[in-house]
Structure formats: C-alpha cells, structure tokens
N, C-alpha and C positions, 0 to 999 in steps of 0.2 A: 222439535214438534212447531215450538214457537216460529221457527226461522220457516218451516216449510207453510204457514200458514202467510207470513210476510210475503213470501216471494209470489204465493199464489195470488195476493192482493195488488202486489206492483204489476203481475202480468195482466189482472183485468184491467188498472187503469191504464196500461199501455195499449191493450188492445181497443178500450173506449178511446184513447186520442185518436189512434189509427181511424177509427170507424167516422169520427165527428171533426174533422180534421179544419171542417169551415165553420162551423159553430162554438169551440173553442180555440183560446189559445194559451199555451202553456209556456212559460220560458222559467230556465235554469242558469243562473248565472254565480258566478264566484270571484272573488276577489283575493289576491296575496301581495300586500305593500309591505315590503321592508324598507326602512329608512335609517341608514349609517350616519349618527352626526358628532361633529366634532363643536364642544361649546366654549369658548373661551371671552365669554362677556355676552352671551345672550341672555337677553331678556333683562339685566340689569348689570350694571358694571362691576367687575371682579374686585376683591378686596388687591392690595398691590403682592405681587410674588403670589399668587394662587395660581393652582396649576389647572388647566384645561382639564375638561370632562370628554369621555368616548362613549360611545354606545349603540345599539343597533334595538330599535323598536319593531314588532311587527304588527300588522291586521289582517286579519281573516276573516272573510264574510263570505256567506252563502245565501243568496236571495231566490225565492221563490214567486212567480207570477202566475197569477191565472185570471182570465177574462172570457165571459160568456155572456151573451145576451147582454143584461143590467146589471151586473156583479163583474165587478175587479175585485182582486184579492192579492195583497203583498206581505212577503214575511224575509225579513233578514234576521239570521244570527250573528253573532260575531264575536271574535276572541282576540284580544290586545294585549300585548306582554311586551317586554323586554327580554332580548337574549339574556339566557343565565339566571331569569328573576326566579324561577324554580329550579330545584333541583332535578337532577336527571332522573330521580324517583321521588316523586313528592308524598305527602302526607295529606291528611284530612285538616290540620292545623294550617298548611299553607295557602289554602283557598285558592279561587279561581278569579279570571277574570271575563268570563263566559256570560254573554247577555244577549237579551233581543232586541236589536236595535230598531226594527220596525214589523209591526203586526198590526194591518188593517185591513178593513174592507170598505171598497166605495160602491153604494148602490143608486144607478139612475133612476131618480125619482120621477124625472119628466124628460122627454125628448122629442122636440117638434116632428122627428121622422118615425114616431112611433104614431100609428095612425089611431092608436085606442084613446088619444088623451090629447085634446085639442085647446091649447091656450095662444092664444095672438100675444100677448105682454110676455112672454117667456120663452126663450129656444130651448133653454136647456137647465135641468135642477139636478145635482146629486150631493148625497151625503156620504163623505170619509171618515171612519170612527175607527179609533185605536191608536197605537203608540205609529206615530207618524213624523216624518220631517216636515219642517215650516221654511220656506227658502221664498223670500220677496225681496225685489228690487236689488238683484246683484249680491244679497246678503249682509247690505249694510246694516240693518238693524235686527231683521229674523233672518237666519241662516242653518244650514246644518254642519256648520264648522267643520269640514269635511277636512281640513288640513291635520286637525287632531286626530290622532288615531283611534280614540273612541267616537269622535263626531258627536252629532247633538240630536236630539229627537224629542218630542213632546207627548203627553198622553192627553189627546183632544179629541172632539168632533168637529167638525168643518163642512159648513154648507155652501156648496158652489153652485153660484148662478151664472148663465151667460145669455145675452141677448144682444143682437144685432151691433158686435164690435165693445160691448160692454163686458165687464166680468167683476164679480161682487163673491167675496171670499167672506163668511162670517163663521168664527169658531169661538171654542172655549175652551177650558179644564178646569178640574176642581180637584185637587191632591188631597191623599189624606195618607198617613202612614200605616194605617193597620185595618183590618176588619174584624178584629178579635172579640169575642164574648165580651161583656162587662164594660167596653167602653163608652164615655158619655161625651157628648159635646163634640165640636168639630176642632179643637186646637191639633195645630201641625207643627212637628219640628222638622223645619226646611232639609232635610236629607243629608244622608252620610255622614253623620255625627262616630266619632270616635268613641271607642267603647271603653277606654282608660286613658287616663290624663295623669302627670307628675304634679302633687301637691306643692304647696309652698315648704314641707319639710323632706320634698324629695322621695315621696313615698308614690306609687302607682296605685292611685284609686280607681275602684269602679264607676263609669259615668252611669247615673240613672237616665230615665226614658224621660224625653222632651228637655234636655240640657245640653247646651253646645258650650265647651270651655273656651274662655279666652285666655287672655296673656297677662292681664293686670287686672289688680283690685276693683279698678272704675271701670272695668268690663270693657276694654280695650279692646276693638278687635284683632285678631290675631294678625292680618295684614293690614295696618293701619291706610294705606294708602289704596286699597282696591274699592274704589268706590264703585266700578263696575260691575254688574251680575254677571258679565261674560267671565266664564273662566272659573267660577266661585260654583261650590257645592252645596249651596243654599238657594234652593231655587224658589218661586214662588208658591201662594198655597191656592190661588186661581186667577186664571186670566181670560179675558174677552178681547175680541179684537174684530176690525173690521179692513178690508183691503179691497180697494177700487181701481179697476183697468180701463182707459179707453184709449184706443188708436185711432189718431186723426191726420191722416195723409202724411203717411210717415213720421208723426210724431207720436211719443206715448206718455201719457199723463196717468201716473198713479197717487190714489191717497191711501194712506195708513192711519189706522186709530188704533192703540193698543193699550190697555188697562190692565197692569199685572197688582194682585193684593198679595201682600206680605204680612204673616202673623205676627202679632204684637208681643214683646217679651219684656220682663223684668230682667235687674241685675239682681243676681243670687250669688250663693256658694253651696258647695256641697262638701262634705268631710267631716273632721272631729279636730279637738285638742291635740289629741296624740299623734293623729297621722296626718294632719296638716289642712290646708282647703283648698279645693280647686275653684276660682270664680270663673263666672259665666252668665250665660243668658238662660233663663228657665222661661218656656212657652207654655206657659199653664193660663195665660192672660187672653181674655175676650176681644175680639174685634182684630181687625187688619188695618193697616197701612194701605194706602190704596195712591196709585201713581199712573198718571197717565200723559201719552207721548201721541202726538198728533202732528201730521206734515205733510206734505209731498214731493215728488217728485218728475222731472219733466226732460227726456229724452229725443233724440231727433239727429236729422241730417240737414245741417245748415244749409252745404252747397255742394254741387259735384259738377267738376270741372274736369279740363284735361289734364289737369295736373295731379288731381285725387281727389278725395272727398273727404270732406269737415264736417265734425258730429258734435255734439253739445251733449252736456249733462249738467242738472242743475237742479239742489234741492232744498228744503228747508223744514227742520222740525223743532217742536217745542214739547218742554215738560212741564206738569203743574202736578198738583195734590202733594203725598208726601213719600218719601223715599223709603225704604226698608228699615231704617232706624227712628223714623216717624219723624225726621226734620222737614218742614214746610219747603217746597220747590218752588223757589222764585225768581224768576229771570232765565231759566236754563233753556238752550238753545243749539243747536249744531245744524250750521251750513257749510254749502261747498258748491263748487262751479268747475268744471274741466273741460277741454276742448281739447279735440282730437283731429290728428291730420292721418288720412290713410292714402297709403300711394306703392300701388301693386304689394311687394314683400315688407314694406315699412309701415308701422304706426309710431306716430309720436302724438303724448298726450301731457298737456299742462295744465296744473290745476291747484287749487286751493280749498283747505279744509279751516272750520273753525269750531270749535267744542269748548263751552263756556266752563269756567272753575269758579271757584270761590276767590270773593275780593277780601284785601287784606281788612276791612271794616265791615265783614259779613255779620249781619244780626246775628243774635245767640238763638238757636233753633231753628235756625231756614241755611237751606242750602241753594246755589247757583250751578253746581256742578252737574253737567249732562250724563246721563249714564245710555251710551249706545247698545243697552238693551242685550239681545242674542245675536248678535249679529257675527262675522268673520272678522277681528280685527287685523289679522295676517295678510287678508287682502287688500288692506287699505292704509295702515300706519306703520308701514314698514315690517320686510319678513322676520326681523329679530324679536320682534314680540314685545317691544318696552312700553307700549300703553293700550291701556283698556283690556287686559288680560289676566290672568293670575299673579302676574309680578308687580301690579299696583300700578299707579297713575297718579300725575300731579296734583294736587288740589287745587292749583291756578289752571287747570283746563289746557288744553293743546291747538296750536297754530301748526298747521301741516301744507305746507308749500311744495310740489313735486313735480319733477319732469322723469317721464317714462318713455324708454323706446324700446320698440320691439319688432322682430325680422322672424320672418315665417318662408321656409322654400319646404315644400313636400313633407316628408317625416320633420324636420326638423326645426325647432322654434327656439330663440335666445332673446333675452331681454335686459334691459339694464333701467332700476328706478335710482334717483337720486332726491332724498328727501331733508327738506330743512325743517326743522322743529323749534318752535317755540311757546312759550308760556302764553296764554290767552290772558291771563291778570296777574300781575304782579304776588310774590309769596313775599313773607317776612322771614330771615333769617335771624333765627333766634339762639343761634349758637356762637355767635360774637359776642363781646361786651356791651357793644352798642348796637342793638340789634339794628339793622340795615333791610333794603329792598331789593329781592331778585327780580328783573323782569328781563324778557326777551330771549336769546338763542339759548336752546337746551342742548341742539348736537344736529351734525348731518348723518345720514344713514346712506349708503350704497348696496342696492342689491343686484346681485347678477343670477339669473336662470337660464338654464338651457336644458332642452327636452329632445329626445330621439323616438321615434316611436320603432322600434323593432320589427313590428308586426303588426297585425290588426288586434290583438289583444295584450300585448307587451310595452310599455314604455319606461324608457331611462331618463331620469333627471337629475342635473348636477345643481348645487347653488352653492353661493360663497357670497357672504356681505359682512359691511363694515359700519361698525357706530364710532363716530367721533364726538366723544361727549364732552360738555364741559363741567365744571363745578358747579353750574346750577342743576344739570340733569341728575348728577349724585345726591346734591340735597332735596331736590321737589322728590326723587324716587326713593331714596335711603336714608334721609336727616342726617347725614355726614359731610364733612368737608375735606378734601386733600388725602383720604384714606383710600379711594378706590384708583384703579387703572383708568385711563379717560378713553383708552383706544378698545373697543372691543370686536371680535369678530367671530364667524359661524360658518360652518359649512357641512353639507349633507349630500349625499347620495342615495338616491330613493329608487328602486325597481317596484315597478306598479305591474302585475299580470292581472287581467281581467277576462278569463274564460267564458265563452258561451257554449255551455255544455250539450245544447240542443240544438248547436248550428250543423249547416250541412257541410262548411267548408270551413278551416281556420286559415287558409293559406295566406301568405303573406298580400 
C-alpha cells in the first residue's frame, strides 16, 4: 500500500516538472569513485623492512538540486567505505559510514532584476543556510577537501552580497553535541570521540561524555605533531568569517578573515585503582580559545605575447590569538608566490611557499606555528600528504620550492610536480648525547598524474609519487633517527563516474 502512494507522488512530481519546465530546474546527479592504492611510505617514512599496503576505497554520492524563483536547494548523500571493510552480510554492530554530505537552501533576499525591490547600493543578496561546502581561493585555507573520499563540509549560515564586481560572503556556525533534555551550558566536546580506550592496566574502559583520551599521563596529544586542524576529527566550537573578492581588469584581489573558537579543556583521568586509568582531556571548562587568520591573495595575467601567457599568484596570511590548546600565537604567518607560463598545451609553474614554525628558543606558552586551517593540503604540499594533514607536520614549519609541468590535449592530461621541502625554523635533535640542531632539507617529492576522459561522465586517473626523505624528515615527523626507510612511494588508479540522470544525452 505504501509503495502505491509513493509511486503516485512520484508521478505527480514528474507531471509538475513537465508543466513548469521554464519556472523550475531540477538536477539529479551521482558519483561513484573508486581508488585503488599501493602505499609504501605514503604520509610518513616506513620502518625498515616494512611491507607495503594495498586497498580499494569507494565513494558513492547522490545529489539533488532544485531551483525556482528565489530559492535554490541542494542535497547530497554519500557512502564511503573500503572494499571488504564490511562482511558480505553485516550486523548492526558493524555500523555504517552513510552520511549527509550537504543539505542546504539558498534564498534570494534581493536582486536588482526583481522589480519589487529597488536598492542602488546592492545588486544581489542571498542567504545560504545548512550543511554546505566552503571553498575559497583554490581551497588553500578553506576547501571541500575533495581528494579525501569523505570530503569536508560545514554546518553554517552564509550571507552572499554582490555589487558592481564586488563579492562579499559573511558566514558563521555554532556547534553543539546534543539537544537532549537536561543539558546545561554550552560546553562542547569536539566530535568523533572513541567510546572505549585501553587503560594503564591494559583494561578496556568506557569513555564518559565530554572526555577525549590521550596517549600519556601529561595529556600529550595522540598525534603530537598534528598542528594542523586539517585532517583531525576535533572541530571548532564556532566560527565567523568574511571573504571579499574584487576583479579589476584581469586581476582578482581577495581578502579573508576567519575566526575559529575551540572549547577549553582540562587534563584529567577516568578509571579506578583496580582497572587502571585513561588520561585525557575533559571538556567541561567554560570559555573558548579563539584564533584569528587574515590575509589577502592577488592573481592575474602578467603578459600575453606570441610565445604564450604569463600569469602570477601571490598571497600572505597572518594568525593571532590562541590555538586550540590555549597557546598564544605570536608571529605565525604563511606567504607564497608562483609564476606560470602557458603555451598551447603546456603549462609550467614555478613557486615558493613558507609556513612558519616554532624556534628552538620559543617562549613557554606561545607558538609560532601557522595552521593552514581547513584547506586541501594534498593540492599544494605534495600528493603524498606528508605535511599539514593527519600524518603530522614538523614543529619547525615548512618551506616548499616547486616546479610543475602540465600537458593537456583533448581528453588527456598529464603532469609532473617536483617539490623541494625544507624546515622554516631549526629544530633541536634531543636524541643524541649532545643536543644538536637540524635545519634545512627535509626531502624531495616527485608527483606524476595522468587522466583520461572516457566520455562525458567517466574519467580514469593514474598517479605515482616518490619521496626522497632525509634523516631530518624522519626526526621532524616521527622523532626517530636511522630507523625508517628514506625512500617512500605511492601509486593509485582512480575511476570517477559522474552520471547526470536527467541529461537528454550521455554520448561521448
């Protein structure tokens, strides 16, 4: 009986879509992306004689879009898994990884084309509210992290204003764990916390609400070098942002202000004398640690000659306030520049980027480490993800000098990126009997990627990367010396199918 009513409803919706084709736009798209990887030193140098890992992961998405008059609506559901992660017949205990990636609505509050409202000082104003991707300035500091199968999204409200070539986005979000009865205050435990942990007596204990386990009695983080909030499961309590764009005669100037607030915590333990203790962070302290990031980016065309086009990109960002652990941020900055040459099918790009790190004499209670927020590190600091992701980052910051060559013809694209990585600030080697200082070279990375479009909705991508690491890289990332292989490699084959279910034709 229920199915009969569902089919009737679908018939009514289909009929309405046919009656009002010019007034409403409906889109229905999908994605199935499989990626088979061979990891032999991906993210971190491997211990000597360690075996390579191989697996296939899959993302499946279904996206619905609807637009009519002053309303736009978007919904994306996704499922992310590794092949074989679930048995062929699963139980409720196996759980699932199905989630809502996006669910938003955008209301046109003002449009100069709308004759019912007249404002000379504003062409357009809209409000986009709900679960949505934030993607600005090439995903450098704010992005959808699309390379990661699960991607990234924000629960937020975003006002978007447009006027005579200016674009201003003002947004914010406020996170909370639950809306259950009996809750008091606004204390927030930053997400995805393990429900159990191993105690000091090797006993598995249940973890109470508002408690995040750590690895040591002094509350050391589980991943000590993971300075970046990128790739971590602990998100902010709240954020406020502003992004301004202006296009001037082929040059684009953007400005970013982003403030994220992190819940304060105290070091505590849970457990008993008989079962042992689990040490960690208890989020029942009032107040937040607030961090502010601000800066600008300028891009554009330098020259256009018979030999080709020359373009540029330059940016600089500064951080202040306090990081998520309450350290005062002092002198943290990130800057870079690159020049690109485009000639027919070839693009050659050379550039340099600098992210500050702590100095050997860094004052207690302070930090100089720049955190590149919620961007897509995979896109900028090597595809092997050694820096500013979940694999950790050097306390001494990073310098990246790179050269990128790309070739494009019809359906085929191939590129080779070469990176020279070095520390921005020296770090102290405390493993030797007499402490010494490490500075300079961390390693060289070579990234090759080739892609081919089989048809309008199917693409095949192949990648292979090498990392030639140094002892300094081993120490900076893993706090060991001469225990890891210095050569890492990684390869993948990715099939990306994105059908448009309402398209009239799917021919190649």
